[in-house]
N, CA, C and O atoms as a printed pandas DataFrame, in Angstrom:
     atom_number atom_name residue_name chain_id  residue_number  x_coord  y_coord  z_coord
0              1         N          MET        A               1    0.842   -1.187    0.000
1              2        CA          MET        A               1    0.000    0.000    0.000
2              3         C          MET        A               1    0.885    1.247    0.000
3              4         O          MET        A               1    1.912    1.292    0.677
4              5         N          SER        A               2    0.487    2.223   -0.741
5              6        CA          SER        A               2    1.196    3.490   -0.830
6              7         C          SER        A               2    1.009    4.283    0.470
7              8         O          SER        A               2    0.004    4.121    1.162
8              9         N          TYR        A               3    1.971    5.128    0.790
9             10        CA          TYR        A               3    1.884    5.948    2.000
10            11         C          TYR        A               3    0.667    6.866    1.955
11            12         O          TYR        A               3   -0.001    7.077    2.967
12            13         N          TYR        A               4    0.386    7.414    0.762
13            14        CA          TYR        A               4   -0.827    8.209    0.552
14            15         C          TYR        A               4   -1.725    7.457   -0.409
15            16         O          TYR        A               4   -1.247    6.758   -1.303
16            17         N          GLN        A               5   -3.022    7.601   -0.223
17            18        CA          GLN        A               5   -3.967    6.979   -1.144
18            19         C          GLN        A               5   -3.773    7.572   -2.547
19            20         O          GLN        A               5   -3.661    6.845   -3.534
20            21         N          ARG        A               6   -3.736    8.902   -2.609
21            22        CA          ARG        A               6   -3.445    9.607   -3.857
22            23         C          ARG        A               6   -2.667   10.867   -3.526
23            24         O          ARG        A               6   -2.824   11.461   -2.459
24            25         N          HIS        A               7   -1.819   11.260   -4.477
25            26        CA          HIS        A               7   -0.919   12.393   -4.282
26            27         C          HIS        A               7   -1.053   13.302   -5.506
27            28         O          HIS        A               7   -0.802   12.876   -6.633
28            29         N          LEU        A               8   -1.449   14.551   -5.278
29            30        CA          LEU        A               8   -1.612   15.523   -6.354
30            31         C          LEU        A               8   -0.444   16.496   -6.329
31            32         O          LEU        A               8   -0.200   17.168   -5.327
32            33         N          PHE        A               9    0.272   16.561   -7.441
33            34        CA          PHE        A               9    1.368   17.514   -7.600
34            35         C          PHE        A               9    0.895   18.627   -8.532
35            36         O          PHE        A               9    0.444   18.367   -9.647
36            37         N          ILE        A              10    1.004   19.863   -8.066
37            38        CA          ILE        A              10    0.590   21.036   -8.840
38            39         C          ILE        A              10    1.837   21.843   -9.173
39            40         O          ILE        A              10    2.570   22.261   -8.277
40            41         N          CYS        A              11    2.075   22.059  -10.451
41            42        CA          CYS        A              11    3.246   22.837  -10.860
42            43         C          CYS        A              11    3.060   24.300  -10.463
43            44         O          CYS        A              11    2.031   24.911  -10.751
44            45         N          VAL        A              12    4.066   24.840   -9.802
45            46        CA          VAL        A              12    4.066   26.257   -9.417
46            47         C          VAL        A              12    5.330   26.954   -9.932
47            48         O          VAL        A              12    5.740   27.991   -9.411
48            49         N          ASN        A              13    5.926   26.374  -10.946
49            50        CA          ASN        A              13    7.182   26.919  -11.467
50            51         C          ASN        A              13    7.004   28.341  -11.995
51            52         O          ASN        A              13    6.029   28.651  -12.680
52            53         N          GLN        A              14    7.966   29.192  -11.661
53            54        CA          GLN        A              14    7.964   30.586  -12.119
54            55         C          GLN        A              14    9.205   30.821  -12.977
55            56         O          GLN        A              14   10.332   30.669  -12.507
56            57         N          ARG        A              15    8.991   31.189  -14.222
57            58        CA          ARG        A              15   10.109   31.536  -15.117
58            59         C          ARG        A              15   10.347   33.039  -15.067
59            60         O          ARG        A              15    9.489   33.808  -14.633
60            61         N          GLU        A              16   11.506   33.431  -15.512
61            62        CA          GLU        A              16   11.833   34.855  -15.586
62            63         C          GLU        A              16   10.916   35.536  -16.598
63            64         O          GLU        A              16   10.405   34.891  -17.513
64            65         N          ALA        A              17   10.716   36.818  -16.431
65            66        CA          ALA        A              17    9.783   37.585  -17.266
66            67         C          ALA        A              17   10.102   37.490  -18.757
67            68         O          ALA        A              17    9.189   37.505  -19.582
68            69         N          ASN        A              18   11.363   37.395  -19.110
69            70        CA          ASN        A              18   11.754   37.367  -20.527
70            71         C          ASN        A              18   11.974   35.945  -21.058
71            72         O          ASN        A              18   12.570   35.775  -22.122
72            73         N          ALA        A              19   11.509   34.939  -20.345
73            74        CA          ALA        A              19   11.688   33.547  -20.761
74            75         C          ALA        A              19   10.931   33.274  -22.061
75            76         O          ALA        A              19    9.897   33.884  -22.334
76            77         N          GLU        A              20   11.464   32.352  -22.849
77            78        CA          GLU        A              20   10.829   31.990  -24.116
78            79         C          GLU        A              20    9.543   31.195  -23.913
79            80         O          GLU        A              20    8.628   31.271  -24.733
80            81         N          ARG        A              21    9.473   30.437  -22.829
81            82        CA          ARG        A              21    8.301   29.609  -22.553
82            83         C          ARG        A              21    7.472   30.229  -21.437
83            84         O          ARG        A              21    7.990   30.957  -20.590
84            85         N          THR        A              22    6.196   29.934  -21.450
85            86        CA          THR        A              22    5.310   30.369  -20.375
86            87         C          THR        A              22    5.553   29.516  -19.141
87            88         O          THR        A              22    6.388   28.612  -19.173
88            89         N          CYS        A              23    4.843   29.785  -18.062
89            90        CA          CYS        A              23    4.983   28.966  -16.860
90            91         C          CYS        A              23    3.650   28.908  -16.118
91            92         O          CYS        A              23    2.792   29.778  -16.268
92            93         N          CYS        A              24    3.506   27.869  -15.326
93            94        CA          CYS        A              24    2.253   27.654  -14.592
94            95         C          CYS        A              24    1.990   28.761  -13.571
95            96         O          CYS        A              24    0.835   29.109  -13.325
96            97         N          ALA        A              25    3.043   29.316  -12.976
97            98        CA          ALA        A              25    2.849   30.375  -11.976
98            99         C          ALA        A              25    2.157   31.591  -12.582
99           100         O          ALA        A              25    1.444   32.304  -11.876
100          101         N          ASN        A              26    2.352   31.839  -13.868
101          102        CA          ASN        A              26    1.690   32.967  -14.530
102          103         C          ASN        A              26    0.181   32.761  -14.638
103          104         O          ASN        A              26   -0.557   33.693  -14.959
104          105         N          CYS        A              27   -0.273   31.542  -14.368
105          106        CA          CYS        A              27   -1.706   31.220  -14.426
106          107         C          CYS        A              27   -2.322   31.128  -13.038
107          108         O          CYS        A              27   -3.442   30.639  -12.891
108          109         N          GLY        A              28   -1.608   31.589  -12.025
109          110        CA          GLY        A              28   -2.145   31.582  -10.665
110          111         C          GLY        A              28   -2.022   30.260   -9.936
111          112         O          GLY        A              28   -2.761   30.004   -8.986
112          113         N          SER        A              29   -1.095   29.416  -10.371
113          114        CA          SER        A              29   -0.997   28.080   -9.771
114          115         C          SER        A              29   -0.613   28.099   -8.290
115          116         O          SER        A              29   -1.034   27.219   -7.539
116          117         N          GLN        A              30    0.169   29.074   -7.864
117          118        CA          GLN        A              30    0.556   29.129   -6.444
118          119         C          GLN        A              30   -0.671   29.360   -5.557
119          120         O          GLN        A              30   -0.816   28.716   -4.518
120          121         N          GLU        A              31   -1.538   30.263   -5.961
121          122        CA          GLU        A              31   -2.758   30.534   -5.195
122          123         C          GLU        A              31   -3.706   29.327   -5.236
123          124         O          GLU        A              31   -4.365   29.008   -4.246
124          125         N          LEU        A              32   -3.761   28.672   -6.387
125          126        CA          LEU        A              32   -4.635   27.510   -6.513
126          127         C          LEU        A              32   -4.097   26.318   -5.720
127          128         O          LEU        A              32   -4.875   25.510   -5.214
128          129         N          LEU        A              33   -2.782   26.204   -5.611
129          130        CA          LEU        A              33   -2.185   25.179   -4.752
130          131         C          LEU        A              33   -2.619   25.405   -3.306
131          132         O          LEU        A              33   -3.047   24.471   -2.627
132          133         N          ALA        A              34   -2.509   26.639   -2.841
133          134        CA          ALA        A              34   -2.911   26.968   -1.473
134          135         C          ALA        A              34   -4.391   26.639   -1.252
135          136         O          ALA        A              34   -4.764   26.121   -0.200
136          137         N          TYR        A              35   -5.220   26.938   -2.234
137          138        CA          TYR        A              35   -6.645   26.632   -2.145
138          139         C          TYR        A              35   -6.873   25.125   -1.997
139          140         O          TYR        A              35   -7.612   24.692   -1.113
140          141         N          ALA        A              36   -6.237   24.323   -2.865
141          142        CA          ALA        A              36   -6.437   22.873   -2.849
142          143         C          ALA        A              36   -5.957   22.266   -1.529
143          144         O          ALA        A              36   -6.626   21.403   -0.961
144          145         N          LYS        A              37   -4.805   22.716   -1.048
145          146        CA          LYS        A              37   -4.291   22.210    0.223
146          147         C          LYS        A              37   -5.240   22.544    1.365
147          148         O          LYS        A              37   -5.508   21.703    2.224
148          149         N          SER        A              38   -5.739   23.749    1.374
149          150        CA          SER        A              38   -6.665   24.190    2.407
150          151         C          SER        A              38   -7.954   23.377    2.371
151          152         O          SER        A              38   -8.505   23.024    3.414
152          153         N          LYS        A              39   -8.427   23.086    1.168
153          154        CA          LYS        A              39   -9.676   22.332    1.021
154          155         C          LYS        A              39   -9.563   20.948    1.640
155          156         O          LYS        A              39  -10.429   20.558    2.423
156          157         N          ILE        A              40   -8.523   20.199    1.310
157          158        CA          ILE        A              40   -8.441   18.841    1.859
158          159         C          ILE        A              40   -8.138   18.858    3.361
159          160         O          ILE        A              40   -8.590   17.989    4.107
160          161         N          LYS        A              41   -7.371   19.855    3.786
161          162        CA          LYS        A              41   -7.049   19.958    5.212
162          163         C          LYS        A              41   -8.303   20.263    6.028
163          164         O          LYS        A              41   -8.513   19.673    7.088
164          165         N          SER        A              42   -9.129   21.172    5.541
165          166        CA          SER        A              42  -10.343   21.562    6.269
166          167         C          SER        A              42  -11.336   20.419    6.396
167          168         O          SER        A              42  -12.162   20.406    7.309
168          169         N          LYS        A              43  -11.256   19.452    5.474
169          170        CA          LYS        A              43  -12.156   18.297    5.502
170          171         C          LYS        A              43  -11.516   17.084    6.178
171          172         O          LYS        A              43  -12.117   16.011    6.230
172          173         N          GLY        A              44  -10.293   17.256    6.695
173          174        CA          GLY        A              44   -9.611   16.149    7.359
174          175         C          GLY        A              44   -9.206   15.031    6.420
175          176         O          GLY        A              44   -9.120   13.870    6.819
176          177         N          LEU        A              45   -8.957   15.391    5.164
177          178        CA          LEU        A              45   -8.632   14.383    4.151
178          179         C          LEU        A              45   -7.127   14.232    3.907
179          180         O          LEU        A              45   -6.716   13.427    3.071
180          181         N          ASN        A              46   -6.311   14.992    4.621
181          182        CA          ASN        A              46   -4.863   14.943    4.396
182          183         C          ASN        A              46   -4.205   14.040    5.425
183          184         O          ASN        A              46   -4.726   13.832    6.520
184          185         N          GLY        A              47   -3.052   13.511    5.049
185          186        CA          GLY        A              47   -2.271   12.716    5.981
186          187         C          GLY        A              47   -2.033   11.300    5.483
187          188         O          GLY        A              47   -2.558   10.909    4.440
188          189         N          PRO        A              48   -1.246   10.534    6.222
189          190        CA          PRO        A              48   -0.923    9.155    5.836
190          191         C          PRO        A              48   -2.190    8.326    5.601
191          192         O          PRO        A              48   -3.136    8.362    6.389
192          193         N          GLY        A              49   -2.176    7.583    4.495
193          194        CA          GLY        A              49   -3.324    6.763    4.126
194          195         C          GLY        A              49   -4.453    7.541    3.494
195          196         O          GLY        A              49   -5.465    6.968    3.089
196          197         N          LYS        A              50   -4.278    8.856    3.407
197          198        CA          LYS        A              50   -5.311    9.715    2.822
198          199         C          LYS        A              50   -4.741   10.421    1.599
199          200         O          LYS        A              50   -4.147    9.781    0.731
200          201         N          LEU        A              51   -4.918   11.727    1.528
201          202        CA          LEU        A              51   -4.486   12.507    0.375
202          203         C          LEU        A              51   -3.320   13.418    0.732
203          204         O          LEU        A              51   -3.127   13.783    1.892
204          205         N          ARG        A              52   -2.553   13.774   -0.281
205          206        CA          ARG        A              52   -1.455   14.734   -0.132
206          207         C          ARG        A              52   -1.449   15.614   -1.368
207          208         O          ARG        A              52   -1.596   15.129   -2.490
208          209         N          ILE        A              53   -1.278   16.920   -1.154
209          210        CA          ILE        A              53   -1.160   17.875   -2.259
210          211         C          ILE        A              53    0.135   18.639   -2.055
211          212         O          ILE        A              53    0.377   19.206   -0.989
212          213         N          ASN        A              54    0.971   18.648   -3.097
213          214        CA          ASN        A              54    2.256   19.331   -3.054
214          215         C          ASN        A              54    2.437   20.218   -4.269
215          216         O          ASN        A              54    1.884   19.962   -5.338
216          217         N          GLY        A              55    3.226   21.272   -4.080
217          218        CA          GLY        A              55    3.672   22.070   -5.203
218          219         C          GLY        A              55    4.866   21.381   -5.841
219          220         O          GLY        A              55    5.616   20.662   -5.180
220          221         N          SER        A              56    5.026   21.608   -7.112
221          222        CA          SER        A              56    6.131   21.015   -7.859
222          223         C          SER        A              56    6.796   22.089   -8.706
223          224         O          SER        A              56    6.172   23.089   -9.059
224          225         N          ARG        A              57    8.026   21.883   -9.020
225          226        CA          ARG        A              57    8.710   22.731   -9.990
226          227         C          ARG        A              57    8.278   22.283  -11.392
227          228         O          ARG        A              57    7.321   21.522  -11.536
228          229         N          CYS        A              58    8.961   22.741  -12.382
229          230        CA          CYS        A              58    8.561   22.507  -13.768
230          231         C          CYS        A              58    8.378   21.021  -14.096
231          232         O          CYS        A              58    9.237   20.187  -13.808
232          233         N          MET        A              59    7.241   20.726  -14.702
233          234        CA          MET        A              59    6.938   19.368  -15.161
234          235         C          MET        A              59    7.095   19.249  -16.673
235          236         O          MET        A              59    6.795   18.208  -17.258
236          237         N          ASP        A              60    7.570   20.328  -17.302
237          238        CA          ASP        A              60    7.882   20.377  -18.733
238          239         C          ASP        A              60    6.662   20.169  -19.637
239          240         O          ASP        A              60    6.767   19.597  -20.721
240          241         N          ARG        A              61    5.521   20.637  -19.175
241          242        CA          ARG        A              61    4.312   20.644  -20.007
242          243         C          ARG        A              61    3.738   22.059  -19.995
243          244         O          ARG        A              61    2.523   22.258  -19.978
244          245         N          CYS        A              62    4.626   23.014  -20.004
245          246        CA          CYS        A              62    4.310   24.429  -19.791
246          247         C          CYS        A              62    3.226   24.964  -20.723
247          248         O          CYS        A              62    2.348   25.712  -20.293
248          249         N          GLU        A              63    3.285   24.590  -21.976
249          250        CA          GLU        A              63    2.334   25.118  -22.948
250          251         C          GLU        A              63    0.927   24.555  -22.751
251          252         O          GLU        A              63   -0.023   25.054  -23.355
252          253         N          GLN        A              64    0.779   23.531  -21.922
253          254        CA          GLN        A              64   -0.525   22.947  -21.632
254          255         C          GLN        A              64   -1.038   23.404  -20.264
255          256         O          GLN        A              64   -2.077   22.939  -19.796
256          257         N          GLY        A              65   -0.312   24.302  -19.641
257          258        CA          GLY        A              65   -0.546   24.664  -18.252
258          259         C          GLY        A              65   -1.667   25.632  -18.014
259          260         O          GLY        A              65   -2.226   26.229  -18.934
260          261         N          PRO        A              66   -1.974   25.764  -16.749
261          262        CA          PRO        A              66   -1.281   25.142  -15.641
262          263         C          PRO        A              66   -1.569   23.641  -15.600
263          264         O          PRO        A              66   -2.626   23.188  -16.040
264          265         N          VAL        A              67   -0.618   22.882  -15.069
265          266        CA          VAL        A              67   -0.758   21.431  -15.047
266          267         C          VAL        A              67   -0.607   20.877  -13.635
267          268         O          VAL        A              67    0.006   21.477  -12.752
268          269         N          CYS        A              68   -1.199   19.699  -13.474
269          270        CA          CYS        A              68   -1.032   18.928  -12.240
270          271         C          CYS        A              68   -1.105   17.455  -12.623
271          272         O          CYS        A              68   -1.556   17.105  -13.714
272          273         N          VAL        A              69   -0.652   16.595  -11.709
273          274        CA          VAL        A              69   -0.666   15.156  -11.968
274          275         C          VAL        A              69   -1.041   14.426  -10.685
275          276         O          VAL        A              69   -0.626   14.812   -9.593
276          277         N          VAL        A              70   -1.831   13.367  -10.833
277          278        CA          VAL        A              70   -2.259   12.539   -9.705
278          279         C          VAL        A              70   -1.494   11.223   -9.740
279          280         O          VAL        A              70   -1.493   10.517  -10.749
280          281         N          TYR        A              71   -0.845   10.905   -8.626
281          282        CA          TYR        A              71   -0.177    9.619   -8.476
282          283         C          TYR        A              71   -0.838    8.849   -7.347
283          284         O          TYR        A              71   -1.305    9.478   -6.398
284          285         N          PRO        A              72   -0.905    7.536   -7.392
285          286        CA          PRO        A              72   -0.120    6.651   -8.250
286          287         C          PRO        A              72   -0.734    6.419   -9.630
287          288         O          PRO        A              72   -0.220    5.610  -10.401
288          289         N          ASP        A              73   -1.827    7.118   -9.952
289          290        CA          ASP        A              73   -2.545    6.864  -11.198
290          291         C          ASP        A              73   -1.874    7.429  -12.443
291          292         O          ASP        A              73   -2.199    7.024  -13.559
292          293         N          ALA        A              74   -0.937    8.363  -12.263
293          294        CA          ALA        A              74   -0.226    8.993  -13.381
294          295         C          ALA        A              74   -1.188    9.641  -14.379
295          296         O          ALA        A              74   -1.023    9.507  -15.592
296          297         N          VAL        A              75   -2.189   10.342  -13.854
297          298        CA          VAL        A              75   -3.156   11.060  -14.691
298          299         C          VAL        A              75   -2.820   12.541  -14.618
299          300         O          VAL        A              75   -2.752   13.136  -13.543
300          301         N          TRP        A              76   -2.610   13.123  -15.811
301          302        CA          TRP        A              76   -2.241   14.531  -15.942
302          303         C          TRP        A              76   -3.467   15.365  -16.265
303          304         O          TRP        A              76   -4.349   14.947  -17.015
304          305         N          TYR        A              77   -3.500   16.574  -15.671
305          306        CA          TYR        A              77   -4.612   17.498  -15.900
306          307         C          TYR        A              77   -4.108   18.898  -16.191
307          308         O          TYR        A              77   -3.001   19.284  -15.815
308          309         N          THR        A              78   -4.969   19.649  -16.879
309          310        CA          THR        A              78   -4.873   21.090  -16.906
310          311         C          THR        A              78   -6.126   21.602  -16.195
311          312         O          THR        A              78   -7.127   20.892  -16.104
312          313         N          TYR        A              79   -6.067   22.812  -15.703
313          314        CA          TYR        A              79   -7.195   23.367  -14.954
314          315         C          TYR        A              79   -7.152   24.878  -15.092
315          316         O          TYR        A              79   -6.136   25.440  -15.501
316          317         N          ILE        A              80   -8.247   25.534  -14.753
317          318        CA          ILE        A              80   -8.332   26.985  -14.867
318          319         C          ILE        A              80   -8.514   27.651  -13.514
319          320         O          ILE        A              80   -7.883   28.666  -13.220
320          321         N          ASP        A              81   -9.386   27.070  -12.691
321          322        CA          ASP        A              81   -9.781   27.770  -11.471
322          323         C          ASP        A              81  -10.100   26.795  -10.341
323          324         O          ASP        A              81   -9.888   25.589  -10.465
324          325         N          GLU        A              82  -10.611   27.334   -9.246
325          326        CA          GLU        A              82  -10.945   26.532   -8.070
326          327         C          GLU        A              82  -11.974   25.454   -8.385
327          328         O          GLU        A              82  -11.884   24.342   -7.865
328          329         N          SER        A              83  -12.942   25.768   -9.224
329          330        CA          SER        A              83  -13.977   24.769   -9.526
330          331         C          SER        A              83  -13.392   23.562  -10.260
331          332         O          SER        A              83  -13.839   22.435  -10.046
332          333         N          ASP        A              84  -12.399   23.786  -11.119
333          334        CA          ASP        A              84  -11.724   22.658  -11.783
334          335         C          ASP        A              84  -10.981   21.810  -10.751
335          336         O          ASP        A              84  -11.045   20.581  -10.795
336          337         N          LEU        A              85  -10.279   22.458   -9.826
337          338        CA          LEU        A              85   -9.566   21.706   -8.786
338          339         C          LEU        A              85  -10.552   20.985   -7.874
339          340         O          LEU        A              85  -10.281   19.865   -7.440
340          341         N          ASP        A              86  -11.686   21.605   -7.577
341          342        CA          ASP        A              86  -12.723   20.927   -6.785
342          343         C          ASP        A              86  -13.142   19.640   -7.470
343          344         O          ASP        A              86  -13.291   18.605   -6.821
344          345         N          GLU        A              87  -13.332   19.703   -8.768
345          346        CA          GLU        A              87  -13.758   18.527   -9.534
346          347         C          GLU        A              87  -12.687   17.443   -9.516
347          348         O          GLU        A              87  -13.002   16.264   -9.361
348          349         N          ILE        A              88  -11.429   17.831   -9.673
349          350        CA          ILE        A              88  -10.326   16.860   -9.623
350          351         C          ILE        A              88  -10.255   16.210   -8.242
351          352         O          ILE        A              88  -10.097   14.995   -8.130
352          353         N          ILE        A              89  -10.370   17.015   -7.208
353          354        CA          ILE        A              89  -10.309   16.486   -5.835
354          355         C          ILE        A              89  -11.498   15.565   -5.560
355          356         O          ILE        A              89  -11.316   14.437   -5.103
356          357         N          ASP        A              90  -12.705   16.040   -5.835
357          358        CA          ASP        A              90  -13.906   15.265   -5.507
358          359         C          ASP        A              90  -14.038   14.008   -6.357
359          360         O          ASP        A              90  -14.349   12.937   -5.837
360          361         N          SER        A              91  -13.804   14.130   -7.654
361          362        CA          SER        A              91  -14.006   13.002   -8.547
362          363         C          SER        A              91  -12.814   12.041   -8.539
363          364         O          SER        A              91  -12.989   10.836   -8.357
364          365         N          HIS        A              92  -11.621   12.565   -8.734
365          366        CA          HIS        A              92  -10.466   11.666   -8.876
366          367         C          HIS        A              92   -9.819   11.302   -7.545
367          368         O          HIS        A              92   -9.663   10.121   -7.235
368          369         N          LEU        A              93   -9.442   12.308   -6.757
369          370        CA          LEU        A              93   -8.738   11.996   -5.518
370          371         C          LEU        A              93   -9.614   11.214   -4.544
371          372         O          LEU        A              93   -9.140   10.275   -3.904
372          373         N          LEU        A              94  -10.867   11.585   -4.427
373          374        CA          LEU        A              94  -11.746   10.929   -3.457
374          375         C          LEU        A              94  -12.484    9.712   -4.011
375          376         O          LEU        A              94  -12.579    8.686   -3.338
376          377         N          ALA        A              95  -13.006    9.819   -5.232
377          378        CA          ALA        A              95  -13.824    8.733   -5.787
378          379         C          ALA        A              95  -13.068    7.830   -6.753
379          380         O          ALA        A              95  -13.571    6.772   -7.133
380          381         N          GLY        A              96  -11.859    8.239   -7.157
381          382        CA          GLY        A              96  -11.078    7.408   -8.078
382          383         C          GLY        A              96  -11.520    7.483   -9.520
383          384         O          GLY        A              96  -11.146    6.634  -10.329
384          385         N          ILE        A              97  -12.319    8.496   -9.859
385          386        CA          ILE        A              97  -12.832    8.642  -11.230
386          387         C          ILE        A              97  -12.149    9.839  -11.885
387          388         O          ILE        A              97  -12.413   10.979  -11.502
388          389         N          PRO        A              98  -11.269    9.601  -12.874
389          390        CA          PRO        A              98  -10.599   10.707  -13.547
390          391         C          PRO        A              98  -11.599   11.663  -14.204
391          392         O          PRO        A              98  -12.681   11.258  -14.630
392          393         N          VAL        A              99  -11.213   12.930  -14.275
393          394        CA          VAL        A              99  -12.041   13.978  -14.875
394          395         C          VAL        A              99  -11.608   14.117  -16.337
395          396         O          VAL        A              99  -10.629   14.796  -16.647
396          397         N          GLU        A             100  -12.343   13.473  -17.210
397          398        CA          GLU        A             100  -11.938   13.384  -18.621
398          399         C          GLU        A             100  -11.839   14.740  -19.299
399          400         O          GLU        A             100  -10.949   14.936  -20.126
400          401         N          ARG        A             101  -12.718   15.682  -18.983
401          402        CA          ARG        A             101  -12.703   16.975  -19.671
402          403         C          ARG        A             101  -11.452   17.797  -19.364
403          404         O          ARG        A             101  -11.111   18.704  -20.123
404          405         N          LEU        A             102  -10.768   17.495  -18.269
405          406        CA          LEU        A             102   -9.543   18.236  -17.896
406          407         C          LEU        A             102   -8.283   17.439  -18.151
407          408         O          LEU        A             102   -7.179   17.960  -17.995
408          409         N          ARG        A             103   -8.427   16.203  -18.536
409          410        CA          ARG        A             103   -7.299   15.289  -18.691
410          411         C          ARG        A             103   -6.424   15.656  -19.890
411          412         O          ARG        A             103   -6.917   15.996  -20.965
412          413         N          LEU        A             104   -5.118   15.578  -19.671
413          414        CA          LEU        A             104   -4.156   15.775  -20.754
414          415         C          LEU        A             104   -3.749   14.422  -21.309
415          416         O          LEU        A             104   -3.662   13.434  -20.579
416          417         N          GLY        A             105   -3.501   14.393  -22.614
417          418        CA          GLY        A             105   -3.087   13.146  -23.260
418          419         C          GLY        A             105   -1.626   12.866  -23.096
419          420         O          GLY        A             105   -1.133   11.851  -23.588
């Protein structure tokens, strides 16, 4: 058994202003990470045997961003706002059902 039931990594990488590629931080990923962490914590869903949400550096899918990935399922997502993260948390992290409309190929 895995230490966590599911683990969501949210890219919060910030590139320099003159970088050739975009970055997830330019899409508000740091604030959305804080939101997602707060949501699972407030519901008592975090911790060993439960869920974990972490920020990550660049996952090299910048042009599809902002991006996140759920392990151990290895399902990649893009998202826009809190409601998208709510759907990922409620459907995938809690119920085990991937959110097809947000899924990256």
